[in-house]
MARMI-415102 format. One record per atom (N, C-alpha, C, O): x, y, z; atom name; residue in one letter; residue number from 1. Coordinates in Angstrom, 3 decimals. Example, Ala and Ser with C-alpha at 12.3 -4.5 7.8 and 13.67 -1.06 7.14 Angstrom:
# MARMI-415102
+----------+----------+----------+-------+-------+------+
:        x :        y :        z : vomar : nutor : dose :
+----------+----------+----------+-------+-------+------+
:   13.190 :   -5.690 :    7.800 :     N :     A :    1 :
:   12.300 :   -4.500 :    7.800 :    CA :     A :    1 :
:   13.200 :   -3.300 :    7.800 :     C :     A :    1 :
:   14.236 :   -3.319 :    8.465 :     O :     A :    1 :
:   12.850 :   -2.250 :    7.080 :     N :     S :    2 :
:   13.670 :   -1.060 :    7.140 :    CA :     S :    2 :
:   12.900 :    0.030 :    7.870 :     C :     S :    2 :
:   13.409 :    1.138 :    8.039 :     O :     S :    2 :
+----------+----------+----------+-------+-------+------+
This chain:
# MARMI-415102
+----------+----------+----------+-------+-------+------+
:        x :        y :        z : vomar : nutor : dose :
+----------+----------+----------+-------+-------+------+
:    8.685 :  -11.162 :   -5.821 :     N :     M :    1 :
:    7.355 :  -11.156 :   -5.266 :    CA :     M :    1 :
:    6.378 :  -10.732 :   -6.354 :     C :     M :    1 :
:    6.660 :   -9.814 :   -7.124 :     O :     M :    1 :
:    5.264 :  -11.383 :   -6.417 :     N :     Q :    2 :
:    4.255 :  -11.035 :   -7.402 :    CA :     Q :    2 :
:    3.259 :  -10.036 :   -6.814 :     C :     Q :    2 :
:    3.117 :   -9.928 :   -5.596 :     O :     Q :    2 :
:    2.582 :   -9.319 :   -7.683 :     N :     S :    3 :
:    1.638 :   -8.290 :   -7.263 :    CA :     S :    3 :
:    0.580 :   -8.835 :   -6.305 :     C :     S :    3 :
:    0.242 :   -8.183 :   -5.318 :     O :     S :    3 :
:    0.059 :  -10.021 :   -6.590 :     N :     Q :    4 :
:   -0.989 :  -10.594 :   -5.743 :    CA :     Q :    4 :
:   -0.461 :  -10.884 :   -4.336 :     C :     Q :    4 :
:   -1.191 :  -10.719 :   -3.358 :     O :     Q :    4 :
:    0.780 :  -11.307 :   -4.227 :     N :     E :    5 :
:    1.372 :  -11.574 :   -2.916 :    CA :     E :    5 :
:    1.505 :  -10.280 :   -2.112 :     C :     E :    5 :
:    1.216 :  -10.257 :   -0.915 :     O :     E :    5 :
:    1.938 :   -9.217 :   -2.763 :     N :     L :    6 :
:    2.037 :   -7.923 :   -2.106 :    CA :     L :    6 :
:    0.652 :   -7.449 :   -1.664 :     C :     L :    6 :
:    0.485 :   -6.945 :   -0.554 :     O :     L :    6 :
:   -0.319 :   -7.612 :   -2.527 :     N :     K :    7 :
:   -1.691 :   -7.219 :   -2.190 :    CA :     K :    7 :
:   -2.198 :   -8.007 :   -0.977 :     C :     K :    7 :
:   -2.853 :   -7.437 :   -0.105 :     O :     K :    7 :
:   -1.906 :   -9.292 :   -0.915 :     N :     T :    8 :
:   -2.329 :  -10.128 :    0.208 :    CA :     T :    8 :
:   -1.701 :   -9.648 :    1.514 :     C :     T :    8 :
:   -2.377 :   -9.616 :    2.542 :     O :     T :    8 :
:   -0.432 :   -9.279 :    1.492 :     N :     L :    9 :
:    0.234 :   -8.750 :    2.681 :    CA :     L :    9 :
:   -0.419 :   -7.455 :    3.150 :     C :     L :    9 :
:   -0.653 :   -7.259 :    4.343 :     O :     L :    9 :
:   -0.706 :   -6.585 :    2.205 :     N :     L :   10 :
:   -1.338 :   -5.316 :    2.562 :    CA :     L :   10 :
:   -2.764 :   -5.529 :    3.059 :     C :     L :   10 :
:   -3.206 :   -4.843 :    3.981 :     O :     L :   10 :
:   -3.475 :   -6.457 :    2.466 :     N :     Q :   11 :
:   -4.853 :   -6.729 :    2.886 :    CA :     Q :   11 :
:   -4.880 :   -7.271 :    4.315 :     C :     Q :   11 :
:   -5.813 :   -6.989 :    5.066 :     O :     Q :   11 :
:   -3.870 :   -8.041 :    4.692 :     N :     A :   12 :
:   -3.795 :   -8.555 :    6.066 :    CA :     A :   12 :
:   -3.571 :   -7.409 :    7.060 :     C :     A :   12 :
:   -4.100 :   -7.438 :    8.171 :     O :     A :   12 :
:   -2.795 :   -6.414 :    6.665 :     N :     A :   13 :
:   -2.510 :   -5.284 :    7.542 :    CA :     A :   13 :
:   -3.643 :   -4.264 :    7.570 :     C :     A :   13 :
:   -3.862 :   -3.589 :    8.576 :     O :     A :   13 :
:   -4.352 :   -4.161 :    6.462 :     N :     F :   14 :
:   -5.456 :   -3.200 :    6.328 :    CA :     F :   14 :
:   -6.699 :   -3.948 :    5.852 :     C :     F :   14 :
:   -7.073 :   -3.839 :    4.684 :     O :     F :   14 :
:   -7.343 :   -4.708 :    6.741 :     N :     P :   15 :
:   -8.446 :   -5.578 :    6.315 :    CA :     P :   15 :
:   -9.644 :   -4.842 :    5.722 :     C :     P :   15 :
:  -10.407 :   -5.425 :    4.951 :     O :     P :   15 :
:   -9.819 :   -3.567 :    6.074 :     N :     D :   16 :
:  -10.953 :   -2.800 :    5.547 :    CA :     D :   16 :
:  -10.647 :   -2.152 :    4.199 :     C :     D :   16 :
:  -11.523 :   -1.528 :    3.600 :     O :     D :   16 :
:   -9.427 :   -2.293 :    3.723 :     N :     A :   17 :
:   -8.947 :   -1.505 :    2.580 :    CA :     A :   17 :
:   -9.363 :   -2.064 :    1.226 :     C :     A :   17 :
:   -9.609 :   -3.257 :    1.044 :     O :     A :   17 :
:   -9.427 :   -1.118 :    0.284 :     N :     R :   18 :
:   -9.507 :   -1.454 :   -1.135 :    CA :     R :   18 :
:   -8.091 :   -1.234 :   -1.649 :     C :     R :   18 :
:   -7.542 :   -0.140 :   -1.514 :     O :     R :   18 :
:   -7.504 :   -2.258 :   -2.230 :     N :     I :   19 :
:   -6.094 :   -2.205 :   -2.610 :    CA :     I :   19 :
:   -5.927 :   -2.639 :   -4.059 :     C :     I :   19 :
:   -6.471 :   -3.656 :   -4.490 :     O :     I :   19 :
:   -5.164 :   -1.846 :   -4.795 :     N :     D :   20 :
:   -4.790 :   -2.196 :   -6.163 :    CA :     D :   20 :
:   -3.268 :   -2.177 :   -6.231 :     C :     D :   20 :
:   -2.634 :   -1.217 :   -5.794 :     O :     D :   20 :
:   -2.685 :   -3.235 :   -6.777 :     N :     V :   21 :
:   -1.232 :   -3.338 :   -6.903 :    CA :     V :   21 :
:   -0.894 :   -3.742 :   -8.335 :     C :     V :   21 :
:   -1.540 :   -4.612 :   -8.919 :     O :     V :   21 :
:    0.120 :   -3.100 :   -8.880 :     N :     A :   22 :
:    0.604 :   -3.449 :  -10.216 :    CA :     A :   22 :
:    2.134 :   -3.473 :  -10.193 :     C :     A :   22 :
:    2.771 :   -2.777 :   -9.402 :     O :     A :   22 :
:    2.704 :   -4.288 :  -11.076 :     N :     S :   23 :
:    4.156 :   -4.354 :  -11.202 :    CA :     S :   23 :
:    4.526 :   -4.830 :  -12.597 :     C :     S :   23 :
:    3.989 :   -5.824 :  -13.084 :     O :     S :   23 :
:    5.450 :   -4.113 :  -13.242 :     N :     P :   24 :
:    5.894 :   -4.562 :  -14.552 :    CA :     P :   24 :
:    6.921 :   -5.700 :  -14.473 :     C :     P :   24 :
:    7.127 :   -6.423 :  -15.447 :     O :     P :   24 :
:    7.574 :   -5.855 :  -13.284 :     N :     D :   25 :
:    8.694 :   -6.794 :  -13.200 :    CA :     D :   25 :
:    8.815 :   -7.555 :  -11.873 :     C :     D :   25 :
:    9.826 :   -8.214 :  -11.628 :     O :     D :   25 :
:    7.798 :   -7.466 :  -11.023 :     N :     D :   26 :
:    7.792 :   -8.150 :   -9.720 :    CA :     D :   26 :
:    8.895 :   -7.671 :   -8.776 :     C :     D :   26 :
:    9.276 :   -8.391 :   -7.852 :     O :     D :   26 :
:    9.404 :   -6.473 :   -8.999 :     N :     V :   27 :
:   10.382 :   -5.850 :   -8.104 :    CA :     V :   27 :
:    9.990 :   -4.389 :   -7.841 :     C :     V :   27 :
:   10.149 :   -3.881 :   -6.731 :     O :     V :   27 :
:    9.480 :   -3.732 :   -8.874 :     N :     H :   28 :
:    9.013 :   -2.348 :   -8.786 :    CA :     H :   28 :
:    7.491 :   -2.373 :   -8.793 :     C :     H :   28 :
:    6.879 :   -2.957 :   -9.687 :     O :     H :   28 :
:    6.872 :   -1.732 :   -7.780 :     N :     F :   29 :
:    5.434 :   -1.829 :   -7.606 :    CA :     F :   29 :
:    4.783 :   -0.454 :   -7.518 :     C :     F :   29 :
:    5.394 :    0.519 :   -7.077 :     O :     F :   29 :
:    3.539 :   -0.403 :   -7.947 :     N :     Q :   30 :
:    2.675 :    0.749 :   -7.750 :    CA :     Q :   30 :
:    1.465 :    0.236 :   -6.975 :     C :     Q :   30 :
:    0.876 :   -0.785 :   -7.331 :     O :     Q :   30 :
:    1.099 :    0.955 :   -5.905 :     N :     A :   31 :
:   -0.041 :    0.511 :   -5.098 :    CA :     A :   31 :
:   -0.918 :    1.698 :   -4.736 :     C :     A :   31 :
:   -0.434 :    2.790 :   -4.438 :     O :     A :   31 :
:   -2.226 :    1.451 :   -4.770 :     N :     V :   32 :
:   -3.208 :    2.393 :   -4.260 :    CA :     V :   32 :
:   -3.882 :    1.685 :   -3.101 :     C :     V :   32 :
:   -4.444 :    0.602 :   -3.261 :     O :     V :   32 :
:   -3.820 :    2.309 :   -1.927 :     N :     V :   33 :
:   -4.418 :    1.727 :   -0.727 :    CA :     V :   33 :
:   -5.427 :    2.733 :   -0.194 :     C :     V :   33 :
:   -5.079 :    3.855 :    0.172 :     O :     V :   33 :
:   -6.685 :    2.307 :   -0.159 :     N :     E :   34 :
:   -7.770 :    3.143 :    0.336 :    CA :     E :   34 :
:   -8.263 :    2.517 :    1.640 :     C :     E :   34 :
:   -8.824 :    1.421 :    1.639 :     O :     E :   34 :
:   -8.047 :    3.228 :    2.756 :     N :     S :   35 :
:   -8.378 :    2.659 :    4.057 :    CA :     S :   35 :
:   -8.811 :    3.732 :    5.048 :     C :     S :   35 :
:   -8.276 :    4.840 :    5.051 :     O :     S :   35 :
:   -9.774 :    3.397 :    5.880 :     N :     G :   36 :
:  -10.191 :    4.278 :    6.956 :    CA :     G :   36 :
:   -9.103 :    4.465 :    7.996 :     C :     G :   36 :
:   -9.136 :    5.428 :    8.762 :     O :     G :   36 :
:   -8.138 :    3.554 :    8.033 :     N :     A :   37 :
:   -7.029 :    3.654 :    8.989 :    CA :     A :   37 :
:   -6.175 :    4.894 :    8.745 :     C :     A :   37 :
:   -5.423 :    5.305 :    9.629 :     O :     A :   37 :
:   -6.278 :    5.495 :    7.564 :     N :     F :   38 :
:   -5.474 :    6.668 :    7.229 :    CA :     F :   38 :
:   -6.119 :    7.986 :    7.669 :     C :     F :   38 :
:   -5.500 :    9.043 :    7.553 :     O :     F :   38 :
:   -7.342 :    7.933 :    8.166 :     N :     A :   39 :
:   -8.061 :    9.154 :    8.541 :    CA :     A :   39 :
:   -7.262 :    9.953 :    9.563 :     C :     A :   39 :
:   -6.801 :    9.421 :   10.572 :     O :     A :   39 :
:   -7.111 :   11.246 :    9.274 :     N :     G :   40 :
:   -6.427 :   12.149 :   10.179 :    CA :     G :   40 :
:   -4.915 :   12.058 :   10.174 :     C :     G :   40 :
:   -4.254 :   12.738 :   10.959 :     O :     G :   40 :
:   -4.360 :   11.237 :    9.310 :     N :     K :   41 :
:   -2.903 :   11.063 :    9.272 :    CA :     K :   41 :
:   -2.331 :   11.730 :    8.013 :     C :     K :   41 :
:   -2.932 :   11.665 :    6.941 :     O :     K :   41 :
:   -1.167 :   12.369 :    8.155 :     N :     P :   42 :
:   -0.526 :   12.955 :    6.973 :    CA :     P :   42 :
:    0.042 :   11.860 :    6.065 :     C :     P :   42 :
:    0.174 :   10.706 :    6.471 :     O :     P :   42 :
:    0.369 :   12.237 :    4.853 :     N :     T :   43 :
:    0.863 :   11.289 :    3.855 :    CA :     T :   43 :
:    2.058 :   10.482 :    4.350 :     C :     T :   43 :
:    2.096 :    9.267 :    4.161 :     O :     T :   43 :
:    3.021 :   11.124 :    4.970 :     N :     L :   44 :
:    4.208 :   10.414 :    5.429 :    CA :     L :   44 :
:    3.853 :    9.323 :    6.445 :     C :     L :   44 :
:    4.404 :    8.223 :    6.384 :     O :     L :   44 :
:    2.961 :    9.609 :    7.358 :     N :     A :   45 :
:    2.534 :    8.614 :    8.350 :    CA :     A :   45 :
:    1.818 :    7.449 :    7.670 :     C :     A :   45 :
:    1.996 :    6.295 :    8.061 :     O :     A :   45 :
:    1.020 :    7.746 :    6.666 :     N :     R :   46 :
:    0.307 :    6.695 :    5.918 :    CA :     R :   46 :
:    1.304 :    5.771 :    5.230 :     C :     R :   46 :
:    1.169 :    4.548 :    5.277 :     O :     R :   46 :
:    2.301 :    6.368 :    4.593 :     N :     H :   47 :
:    3.298 :    5.567 :    3.892 :    CA :     H :   47 :
:    4.097 :    4.717 :    4.878 :     C :     H :   47 :
:    4.418 :    3.564 :    4.592 :     O :     H :   47 :
:    4.412 :    5.281 :    6.022 :     N :     R :   48 :
:    5.128 :    4.507 :    7.032 :    CA :     R :   48 :
:    4.294 :    3.317 :    7.510 :     C :     R :   48 :
:    4.844 :    2.256 :    7.804 :     O :     R :   48 :
:    2.990 :    3.485 :    7.589 :     N :     M :   49 :
:    2.109 :    2.373 :    7.968 :    CA :     M :   49 :
:    2.207 :    1.244 :    6.945 :     C :     M :   49 :
:    2.264 :    0.068 :    7.306 :     O :     M :   49 :
:    2.225 :    1.613 :    5.673 :     N :     V :   50 :
:    2.328 :    0.604 :    4.610 :    CA :     V :   50 :
:    3.704 :   -0.066 :    4.663 :     C :     V :   50 :
:    3.800 :   -1.289 :    4.569 :     O :     V :   50 :
:    4.760 :    0.724 :    4.811 :     N :     Y :   51 :
:    6.108 :    0.149 :    4.894 :    CA :     Y :   51 :
:    6.228 :   -0.796 :    6.079 :     C :     Y :   51 :
:    6.859 :   -1.848 :    5.972 :     O :     Y :   51 :
:    5.631 :   -0.434 :    7.200 :     N :     A :   52 :
:    5.667 :   -1.293 :    8.391 :    CA :     A :   52 :
:    4.970 :   -2.623 :    8.116 :     C :     A :   52 :
:    5.405 :   -3.667 :    8.601 :     O :     A :   52 :
:    3.905 :   -2.585 :    7.349 :     N :     A :   53 :
:    3.186 :   -3.813 :    7.014 :    CA :     A :   53 :
:    4.040 :   -4.751 :    6.161 :     C :     A :   53 :
:    3.890 :   -5.971 :    6.224 :     O :     A :   53 :
:    4.934 :   -4.170 :    5.366 :     N :     L :   54 :
:    5.783 :   -4.976 :    4.482 :    CA :     L :   54 :
:    7.094 :   -5.380 :    5.145 :     C :     L :   54 :
:    7.766 :   -6.307 :    4.693 :     O :     L :   54 :
:    7.451 :   -4.685 :    6.213 :     N :     G :   55 :
:    8.630 :   -5.042 :    7.000 :    CA :     G :   55 :
:    9.900 :   -5.119 :    6.183 :     C :     G :   55 :
:   10.177 :   -4.247 :    5.360 :     O :     G :   55 :
:   10.667 :   -6.168 :    6.414 :     N :     E :   56 :
:   11.980 :   -6.289 :    5.778 :    CA :     E :   56 :
:   11.912 :   -6.625 :    4.292 :     C :     E :   56 :
:   12.946 :   -6.693 :    3.627 :     O :     E :   56 :
:   10.723 :   -6.832 :    3.770 :     N :     R :   57 :
:   10.596 :   -7.038 :    2.319 :    CA :     R :   57 :
:   10.939 :   -5.760 :    1.547 :     C :     R :   57 :
:   11.380 :   -5.810 :    0.399 :     O :     R :   57 :
:   10.723 :   -4.602 :    2.211 :     N :     M :   58 :
:   11.069 :   -3.331 :    1.580 :    CA :     M :   58 :
:   12.581 :   -3.269 :    1.397 :     C :     M :   58 :
:   13.341 :   -3.530 :    2.329 :     O :     M :   58 :
:   13.003 :   -2.925 :    0.197 :     N :     G :   59 :
:   14.424 :   -2.852 :   -0.095 :    CA :     G :   59 :
:   15.008 :   -4.186 :   -0.529 :     C :     G :   59 :
:   16.143 :   -4.239 :   -1.003 :     O :     G :   59 :
:   14.251 :   -5.257 :   -0.375 :     N :     G :   60 :
:   14.689 :   -6.578 :   -0.808 :    CA :     G :   60 :
:   13.785 :   -7.057 :   -1.923 :     C :     G :   60 :
:   13.982 :   -6.716 :   -3.090 :     O :     G :   60 :
:   12.789 :   -7.852 :   -1.555 :     N :     E :   61 :
:   11.828 :   -8.352 :   -2.547 :    CA :     E :   61 :
:   11.070 :   -7.210 :   -3.216 :     C :     E :   61 :
:   10.702 :   -7.295 :   -4.388 :     O :     E :   61 :
:   10.845 :   -6.151 :   -2.463 :     N :     V :   62 :
:   10.190 :   -4.953 :   -2.994 :    CA :     V :   62 :
:   11.267 :   -3.885 :   -3.105 :     C :     V :   62 :
:   11.592 :   -3.209 :   -2.129 :     O :     V :   62 :
:   11.813 :   -3.742 :   -4.301 :     N :     H :   63 :
:   12.908 :   -2.786 :   -4.503 :    CA :     H :   63 :
:   12.382 :   -1.352 :   -4.467 :     C :     H :   63 :
:   13.016 :   -0.468 :   -3.892 :     O :     H :   63 :
:   11.228 :   -1.127 :   -5.078 :     N :     A :   64 :
:   10.646 :    0.215 :   -5.125 :    CA :     A :   64 :
:    9.130 :    0.106 :   -5.042 :     C :     A :   64 :
:    8.523 :   -0.815 :   -5.589 :     O :     A :   64 :
:    8.535 :    1.068 :   -4.345 :     N :     L :   65 :
:    7.083 :    1.066 :   -4.174 :    CA :     L :   65 :
:    6.567 :    2.486 :   -4.315 :     C :     L :   65 :
:    6.886 :    3.355 :   -3.503 :     O :     L :   65 :
:    5.776 :    2.718 :   -5.338 :     N :     S :   66 :
:    5.101 :    3.993 :   -5.533 :    CA :     S :   66 :
:    3.726 :    3.866 :   -4.889 :     C :     S :   66 :
:    2.948 :    2.979 :   -5.240 :     O :     S :   66 :
:    3.430 :    4.759 :   -3.945 :     N :     L :   67 :
:    2.202 :    4.634 :   -3.164 :    CA :     L :   67 :
:    1.254 :    5.802 :   -3.370 :     C :     L :   67 :
:    1.660 :    6.953 :   -3.534 :     O :     L :   67 :
:   -0.012 :    5.460 :   -3.354 :     N :     R :   68 :
:   -1.082 :    6.455 :   -3.241 :    CA :     R :   68 :
:   -1.957 :    5.954 :   -2.109 :     C :     R :   68 :
:   -2.558 :    4.886 :   -2.221 :     O :     R :   68 :
:   -2.042 :    6.707 :   -1.019 :     N :     T :   69 :
:   -2.793 :    6.297 :    0.162 :    CA :     T :   69 :
:   -3.934 :    7.280 :    0.381 :     C :     T :   69 :
:   -3.720 :    8.489 :    0.476 :     O :     T :   69 :
:   -5.151 :    6.745 :    0.461 :     N :     L :   70 :
:   -6.341 :    7.580 :    0.563 :    CA :     L :   70 :
:   -7.292 :    7.036 :    1.620 :     C :     L :   70 :
:   -7.303 :    5.839 :    1.908 :     O :     L :   70 :
:   -8.094 :    7.935 :    2.194 :     N :     T :   71 :
:   -9.223 :    7.492 :    2.997 :    CA :     T :   71 :
:  -10.379 :    7.247 :    2.036 :     C :     T :   71 :
:  -10.330 :    7.719 :    0.901 :     O :     T :   71 :
:  -11.412 :    6.528 :    2.450 :     N :     P :   72 :
:  -12.564 :    6.348 :    1.551 :    CA :     P :   72 :
:  -13.180 :    7.687 :    1.099 :     C :     P :   72 :
:  -13.594 :    7.816 :   -0.053 :     O :     P :   72 :
:  -13.242 :    8.675 :    1.995 :     N :     A :   73 :
:  -13.794 :    9.977 :    1.622 :    CA :     A :   73 :
:  -12.930 :   10.661 :    0.567 :     C :     A :   73 :
:  -13.462 :   11.267 :   -0.363 :     O :     A :   73 :
:  -11.624 :   10.576 :    0.694 :     N :     E :   74 :
:  -10.721 :   11.164 :   -0.303 :    CA :     E :   74 :
:  -10.862 :   10.461 :   -1.644 :     C :     E :   74 :
:  -10.795 :   11.101 :   -2.693 :     O :     E :   74 :
:  -11.053 :    9.167 :   -1.614 :     N :     A :   75 :
:  -11.205 :    8.394 :   -2.852 :    CA :     A :   75 :
:  -12.487 :    8.787 :   -3.585 :     C :     A :   75 :
:  -12.519 :    8.803 :   -4.815 :     O :     A :   75 :
:  -13.535 :    9.102 :   -2.839 :     N :     E :   76 :
:  -14.796 :    9.516 :   -3.456 :    CA :     E :   76 :
:  -14.645 :   10.839 :   -4.202 :     C :     E :   76 :
:  -15.263 :   11.061 :   -5.243 :     O :     E :   76 :
:  -13.804 :   11.716 :   -3.638 :     N :     R :   77 :
:  -13.614 :   13.049 :   -4.245 :    CA :     R :   77 :
:  -12.699 :   13.020 :   -5.462 :     C :     R :   77 :
:  -12.732 :   13.937 :   -6.283 :     O :     R :   77 :
:  -11.876 :   11.968 :   -5.586 :     N :     S :   78 :
:  -10.911 :   11.974 :   -6.699 :    CA :     S :   78 :
:  -11.387 :   11.223 :   -7.895 :     C :     S :   78 :
:  -10.679 :   11.148 :   -8.899 :     O :     S :   78 :
+----------+----------+----------+-------+-------+------+
């Protein structure tokens, strides 16, 4: 899977989000997802939301995913 394809999947699940995805080898990915959908949710719940959006691709086409999940307010502060 290419980075743009992963980004498209995440954008469909989080239409309001600002998403950046990078991969050195199209199997290991780093993603930053900034979305209002994460408001009031702990980090683990946010990551589970992203994993749910990717479904069975996790562990297959996406071997590893390093995530940074932020609300827009958190992104402004960082």
